[in-house]
N, C-alpha and C positions, 0 to 999 in steps of 0.2 A: 429617342424614335424608340418604337417598340420592336423588340425582338424577332426576328422570323419565327413561325410557327414550327420550324424544320429544328430550331436551336433552342426553342423554352424547355422542353423534357431534359436536357444534358446542363442548361444553365440550373433546374432545381434540383436536379438529384445527383449533379456529379461537379467535382472540384477537379479544376485541369490543370496539369501540371506543363507547360511551356519550355521553351527553351532559357527565357530570360525573365520569366516570370508565371504567376500562378492565378489563374480566371476563375471565377464563380467561387468564392472564398467566403461570401456574406449569404445567412437565409434570407430568401426573396418571396417563399411562398405563402404569403399572407393575404388574407382574405382582398380581391378586387385587385390585386397586381398583374394579374394577367386575364386577359377576356378569356371567356371560355374554361376556365379553369375554378372550380368549387374546391377553395380551400379554407372553408369555413371549420372550425372543430367538431367533430364526429364521433362520439365515443365506441360507436362500434367499427368503426373504421379503421380508430386506433388499435381496438384489440386485435381487430385480424390484421394488422400490418405487424405487430408490435410481437418480439419474441426474444428468447436469451437462450444462446447455444453454451453451452458446456464444452471446450475444446480441449483442457487439459486441466488434471484437477489431482494434487499430493497432499503431502501434510504442511508442505509451508508455502503453496503456491498456486495459481488460480489462474487460468486464462479462459475468458468467454466471451462472446458475443452479445450484443446488445443492438439490437435491429430495429428500426419503427421509433426513433426519438430525436429530439432535436439536441443540438450541442449545448443549449443551456442545461439541460435538465441531465444529461450525460456527465457534465465538469460540475455540478451540483452535486452528485453521487460521487465523483472522484473527491471534491471537497470533504465531504461528511465522511468518507473513509480513511480519509488524512487526520480530520480536526475534531470529529463531533461522536464517533465509537469510545466508548467509554472502556477504559482500563484502570488495571491497579497498578500502582507504582510506589517507589520507595520518596515519600514526601519529609519527613522528619527523621531527623539522624542525631542520634544522643551519644555523642564519643564522651565516655568514659576514662579513657587510656589509648594515646597514640603516642607511642614512640620511633614510629618510622621517620622517613626523610620527607615523606607525604604530607604537606600541609592539611590541617583539618578541612579545609574551605574546598578545595581538590580533590581530598579521598569522599567528602559528601556529594560533591558532584557526580563524580565516576561511580559512587553506589548508586546513585539516584536515576542514573540513565541503563542499568542491567534491568533488563526484562524480567516480571515477576509472573510465574506460570499460576495465575488465579483467574477465576471464572467470575468477571465482575458482575455479571448476571445476579449471583448470591450475596453482592452487598449491595449496602446503602451508600450515598452521598453524606460524609463526613460533615456536620456542624461544627466548624471553627471555633465556636463560644464552647464547646463542650469537650470532655474528655472521652478520647477513643473508646469504644466497645466493641465485642466480638460482632457484631452485625456491620461497623463500618470500618474495621481495621485491621490488618495484620500485622504479625510482630515478627520481627526477623533478628538474629544473634548472628554478630560475628566476633568471636573469641579466640584468639589464636596468640603464639610466642614462639617464636624461635630459639632455636638451643643448638649447641654442638653436635656432631655426631660422634660416640662414644668410639662406631665402630669405622670410622674412617681412616682411610690409608694416611701415614704420614707426610707421605710424599705427592698426594695429590691436590689439585689445586681445583678442582671442578667444586662449584657450590652445591650442586647436587648433590653430593657426595658427603661434602664437611659439616652443611647444615641440615637440621631438622626443620620443615614447615617456614623455609625460607622463601618461597612463592606463595602467596596470597591469592587464591583463584574463588570464583563464585562459588565452588559446590563447597566450600568451608562455611556458606551463610546457613544457618538453620532458623527452620520456622519455630517459635514459640506460641502454641496456641492459648487465646485469650479466652476464658469464659467456657462455652462448652464447645467450642472451634472443632477438640480432639474428637469430640463423637460426630457432629456435624458433617466435619470433612475428612471422615476416616477415611473413607475411599480414596482421596484428592493429595497428590503427593505438591504442596506448595513449596514452592521456593524459586529461584532463577532458573529460566530456560535453558541455558546453555551454564555446563560446570565449568567450562575451559576458560572461562573471563578473568584477565589477568586483576587483579585488585591492585595491588603493591608488592615491592621485595624484603624483606626484613635481613636482618643480618642477628647476630646471638646477642640475645638480650632485648632485642627490640618487641613489641607487641602490641595489640588490636584489641580495645574491649567496646564494642560498639552494640547499641540497639537502634534498630530501625522501625518506624513505622510506617506502613504503605496503606495508602485511601486510596477511594475512587478519583478519576479523575477523566478529564478530557485533552486533544490535542489541542484544541485552539487555547487553553491555559497553558500548555509546556508541552513540548515535544516530547517528554519521557512517556507521557500517556498514549501517544501515538500506536495504535494498532499495527501500523505495516510498516515495513521497511520501505515498501515504493507503492502507490497506486499510481497508475497512468493509462492512456488510451491513446488510439491511433486510427485513421480512419482507413477502411478496407482499401488496399490498393487495387487497381483494374488498368489491365494493360491488354490494350488492343492492337492488333495486327490488321493494318488496312489493305496491307496486300500478300500475297503467300511470299515468305522469305527461304529463299535456295540458295544453293551455290556458296560462294564466298563468304555472303552476308549470314549465313547461319552460321559460321565460326564466328564473327565476332558478340554472338549471340549466347556462344558457348553451348551450345547445343548441336550433337553430331549426325543427328537424325538428319533425312533428306530434306525434310520441309520442317522450320519453327515452330513451335506451339507454345502457349502459355499452359504449363502444369498447373503450377499453384500461384496466385498473385498475390497471397496474403505474406508469402515468404519474402517480396520485393519491397527494399528500403526504401524507394521512389528518391534514388538520390539522383536520376537525370543522367547517369553516363552515358544513355544509348544516343542523346540528343546531341552528345559531343562528333558522333558520326555521321558525314555528311550523307554518305550513303543507307541509313537508317533513323536517320530523325523524321522525315517525311514518310516513314513507313509506321512506326509503332506511334501510339498516342497513349500518352499516362495519363491516369487520373485516380480519382479517390469517390469512394461511394460517400455520400453527405451524411445518412442515416444509418450508416453500419460501423458501430464501435467495436475495438478489438480492444478489451481491457485484459490489466495483466495486474493482479494484485498478489504481493509477498507479503505473507504475515510475518511479525516478530518472532513468533513462536507462541503469543500467550493465548490467542484464538487459533482455531482452524480457519484456511482463508473462507470456504464456503458458510461458516458461523459467521465472519467480517461480513460479508455481502449481503447475509439475511439482516443481522441489525442495523446495517447501515439503511436498508430498503426500511425499516422500520422508523428510524429516526426521520426520514425523508416523508412518510407518511406522516408521523407526527406534527412534521413541521406544517406541513399541506392542511391536516386537522388543525390547527393552530391558526393558520388563515384565515382559513373560512370560518372558524369561530369569531375572531376579529372581526370578519368583514359584516357576520350578524349581528354582532352586540352594535357595530356602528349605525347598521341602519335601523336597530330600534330605539335609538339616542333621537 
């Protein structure tokens, strides 16, 4: 049975949060589904409705609204951020000496997960059958030895006072330029993003002598290449008051004004807590705007979040272009 005309717009554009379930979760605005609605794809209509609004941006995180797209495109964009934007990460670990209590395999794994600050756009993908060169490899070195502190107090029991270099941090990793990298990256500080990542603990006589090779890769191959700590989205919440909320009801809404009103619906977590109250559940209507996505991107520090978003868009465009090329080649066969 067809939905009444008055409900069609809500079904097409809103996800409704009810007391015991969620309605209108699936996209239904495809051509011919609703009489009187033209849902055929139109480029001009898409360009008119689509927009991106940056809400917050700093050196490590970004929040922006992507409006006027389908959930499939938004999710593709999220997955590209997670798994298809390339970065540089430690791939090969050559352990020449490791007398710490940390096994070689565990140590190599810990090193591989340290984010490396290097612009991947300046490097090529490495051919596994060839030796690394200055255009596809970054070489790092970790060489450190623990010793007793001759100036330590005899009565001290604090390792920080008794020993020198007993805590190995990511700041102890040094960049060793290959070829002309010292000139090409003279203005760049290649190395770990964070200096305070603990790698191992040593005692006098123990040492580490390690060479590491960083290569270009994507998160789809290994999580260490993922450029984001998290990339997620949610639909814009919508709160509608069906009638004025006054008197005692406003206290339950945590609004001490004479009449309750919705100030900023995007802060709502959509917990549906209000629906537990008998005197409010028929007064408040909770929903989400189907084509309004609130994206949150947190960078690992390798690249700024706005650069990551730009690179993800380029990857998405390249995938679309590749698909169109495949269609063209199939038609000519």
